[in-house]
C-alpha positions in Angstrom: 13.1 -23.7 4.7 10.2 -24.4 2.4 9.5 -28.0 1.4 9.2 -29.5 -2.1 5.4 -29.3 -1.9 5.5 -25.5 -2.3 7.7 -25.6 -5.4 5.0 -26.3 -8.1 2.7 -23.5 -6.8 5.6 -21.1 -6.5 6.9 -21.7 -10.0 3.4 -21.5 -11.5 2.5 -18.4 -9.5 5.7 -16.6 -10.5 5.1 -17.5 -14.2 1.5 -16.3 -14.1 2.3 -13.1 -12.3 5.2 -12.1 -14.6 3.4 -13.2 -17.7 0.3 -11.2 -16.9 2.1 -8.1 -15.6 4.1 -8.1 -18.9 1.0 -7.2 -20.9 0.9 -3.6 -22.0 -2.2 -2.8 -20.0 -0.1 -3.0 -16.8 2.6 -0.5 -17.7 2.0 1.2 -21.1 -0.8 3.6 -19.8 1.8 4.9 -17.3 4.3 5.7 -20.0 1.7 7.4 -22.1 0.4 9.5 -19.2 4.0 10.4 -18.3 4.6 11.8 -21.8 1.4 13.9 -21.9 1.7 15.1 -18.3 5.5 15.5 -18.6 6.2 13.5 -15.5 9.7 12.5 -14.4 10.7 8.9 -14.3 10.7 9.0 -10.5 7.1 10.2 -10.4 6.0 7.7 -13.1 7.7 4.9 -11.1 6.0 6.0 -7.9 2.5 6.0 -9.4 3.2 2.7 -11.1 4.3 1.1 -7.7 1.2 2.5 -5.9 -1.1 1.2 -8.7 0.7 -2.1 -8.8 0.4 -2.6 -5.0 -3.3 -1.8 -5.3 -3.6 -4.5 -8.0 -1.7 -7.0 -5.8 -3.7 -6.2 -2.7 -7.1 -6.6 -4.3 -6.0 -9.9 -5.8 -4.6 -11.0 -2.5 -7.8 -10.2 -0.6 -9.8 -12.4 -3.0 -7.1 -15.0 -2.6 -7.5 -14.9 1.2 -11.2 -15.7 0.8 -10.4 -18.6 -1.4 -7.8 -20.0 1.1 -9.9 -19.3 4.1 -12.8 -21.3 2.6 -10.3 -24.1 1.6 -8.7 -24.3 5.1 -12.1 -24.4 6.9 -13.5 -27.2 4.8 -10.2 -29.1 4.6 -10.1 -29.5 8.4 -12.9 -32.0 8.1 -12.3 -33.7 4.8 -8.8 -32.9 3.7 -8.2 -35.3 0.8 -11.7 -34.8 -0.7 -11.3 -31.1 -0.9 -7.7 -31.3 -2.1 -9.1 -33.3 -5.0 -11.7 -30.7 -5.5 -9.1 -27.9 -5.5 -6.9 -29.8 -8.0 -9.9 -30.4 -10.2 -11.0 -26.8 -10.1 -7.5 -25.6 -11.1 -7.5 -28.2 -13.9 -10.9 -27.1 -15.2 -9.8 -23.4 -15.1 -6.7 -24.3 -17.0 -8.6 -26.3 -19.6 -11.1 -23.4 -19.9 -8.2 -21.0 -20.7 -6.9 -23.3 -23.4 -10.3 -23.7 -25.0 -10.8 -19.9 -24.9 -7.5 -19.5 -26.7 -8.4 -21.9 -29.5 -11.9 -20.4 -29.8 -10.3 -17.0 -30.6 -10.3 -15.3 -27.3 -6.6 -14.8 -27.3 -6.1 -12.7 -24.3 -7.8 -11.1 -21.3 -6.4 -8.1 -19.5 -8.0 -8.7 -16.1 -11.3 -7.6 -17.5 -9.9 -4.3 -18.9 -12.0 -2.9 -21.8 -10.2 -1.5 -24.8 -6.9 -1.3 -22.9 -4.5 -0.3 -25.7 -5.8 3.2 -26.2 -5.7 5.7 -23.3 -6.3 9.2 -24.4 -4.6 11.5 -21.9 -5.0 15.0 -23.2 -2.3 17.5 -22.6 -4.7 19.7 -20.8 -6.0 17.0 -18.5 -5.7 17.6 -14.8 -2.7 15.8 -13.2 -4.8 14.5 -10.4 -7.3 12.9 -12.7 -4.6 11.3 -14.7 -3.1 9.8 -11.5 -6.6 8.7 -10.2 -7.5 7.0 -13.5 -4.2 5.1 -13.5 -4.6 3.9 -9.9 -8.2 2.9 -10.6 -7.2 1.0 -13.8 -5.3 -1.6 -11.8 -6.6 -1.4 -8.2 -10.2 -2.2 -9.1 -9.3 -5.0 -11.6 -7.8 -7.8 -9.6 -6.2 -10.5 -11.7 -8.4 -13.5 -12.0 -5.7 -15.6 -13.6 -3.9 -15.9 -10.2 -6.9 -17.1 -8.2 -6.5 -20.7 -9.4 -3.0 -20.6 -8.0 -4.4 -19.6 -4.6 -6.9 -22.5 -4.9 -3.9 -24.8 -5.2 -2.7 -23.5 -1.9 -5.6 -25.0 0.0 -3.4 -28.0 1.2 -0.6 -25.6 2.2 -2.8 -23.5 4.5 -2.0 -19.9 5.4 1.8 -20.4 5.0 1.2 -21.3 1.4 -1.1 -18.3 1.0 1.6 -16.0 2.4 4.3 -17.4 0.1 2.1 -17.1 -3.0 1.2 -13.5 -2.0 4.8 -12.6 -1.9 5.4 -14.3 -5.2 2.5 -12.4 -6.7 3.7 -9.1 -5.5 7.4 -9.6 -6.5 6.5 -11.0 -10.0 3.9 -8.3 -10.7 5.8 -5.3 -9.6 9.1 -6.5 -11.1 7.6 -7.1 -14.5 5.7 -3.8 -14.5 8.8 -1.9 -13.5 11.1 -3.5 -16.1 8.7 -3.0 -19.1 7.8 0.6 -18.0 11.4 1.5 -17.6 12.5 0.1 -21.0 9.7 1.9 -22.9 10.0 5.1 -20.8 13.7 5.6 -21.8 13.0 4.3 -25.3 15.8 1.7 -25.1 13.7 -1.1 -26.5 11.1 -1.7 -29.1 9.1 -4.4 -27.4 6.9 -6.6 -29.5 4.4 -8.4 -27.3 1.8 -9.5 -29.8 2.8 -13.2 -29.5 2.6 -12.9 -25.7 -0.8 -11.2 -25.8 -2.2 -13.7 -28.3 -1.1 -16.7 -26.4 -1.6 -15.6 -22.8 -4.5 -17.9 -22.1 -2.8 -20.8 -23.7 0.3 -20.4 -21.6 -1.5 -19.8 -18.4 -3.9 -22.7 -19.2 -1.0 -25.1 -19.6 0.7 -24.0 -16.4 -2.5 -24.5 -14.5 -3.0 -28.0 -15.9 0.5 -28.9 -14.8 0.0 -27.4 -11.4 -3.3 -29.3 -10.9 -1.5 -32.6 -11.8 1.3 -31.8 -9.4 -1.2 -31.1 -6.5 -3.0 -34.3 -7.3 0.2 -36.4 -7.3 1.9 -34.8 -4.3 -1.1 -34.4 -2.1 -3.2 -37.5 -2.9 -1.1 -40.2 -4.6 2.0 -39.7 -2.4 1.0 -40.3 1.2 2.6 -38.1 3.7 1.7 -36.5 7.0 0.4 -33.0 6.5 -0.9 -30.5 8.9 -2.7 -27.4 7.8 -1.4 -24.3 9.6 
């Protein structure tokens, strides 16, 4: 059973994953392509899952580098680098909040002009699929990397737990929103979410950094990095 020290990172990771995957860039292009290419729901869902897995895998690979670096250096100076990790997460959270109030309301994992995808009816089916896969696979979500940074004290077990959280949260949110819009059963208004993504993620990261600092530094306990 996972101990309490995993809980802050799990809750923050799940929030960030679901929040980010709920943005239209992660599911709307699939609905638009399905309409122009006349795909069935099953085919649209399959392509969405493959693209979503690619998105999760690339983010996880970057996260593995972050955790590997953290585990290596933590073996020699654990508390010092736990403090550095907590500070890095705090700074990234503060940066997101500042960006929000400076007018940069949302980032879609570095997607450019993500709301308009012109899939012509005459477009080749293969190119449509390839473009959708590339859209997410080659744009890992930078918003989740600070959550991986917080896993430094938890070692590879923490990394594994957070990777599962990332995958479940991302794929579940993408599937739910794509399905609702595909079948036209909901008129989803996500302007507030899009405009406040950085603010919400920033606040969550600030809280996570404080939890890491309190649990790992201020509350003495025996801890072994796996």
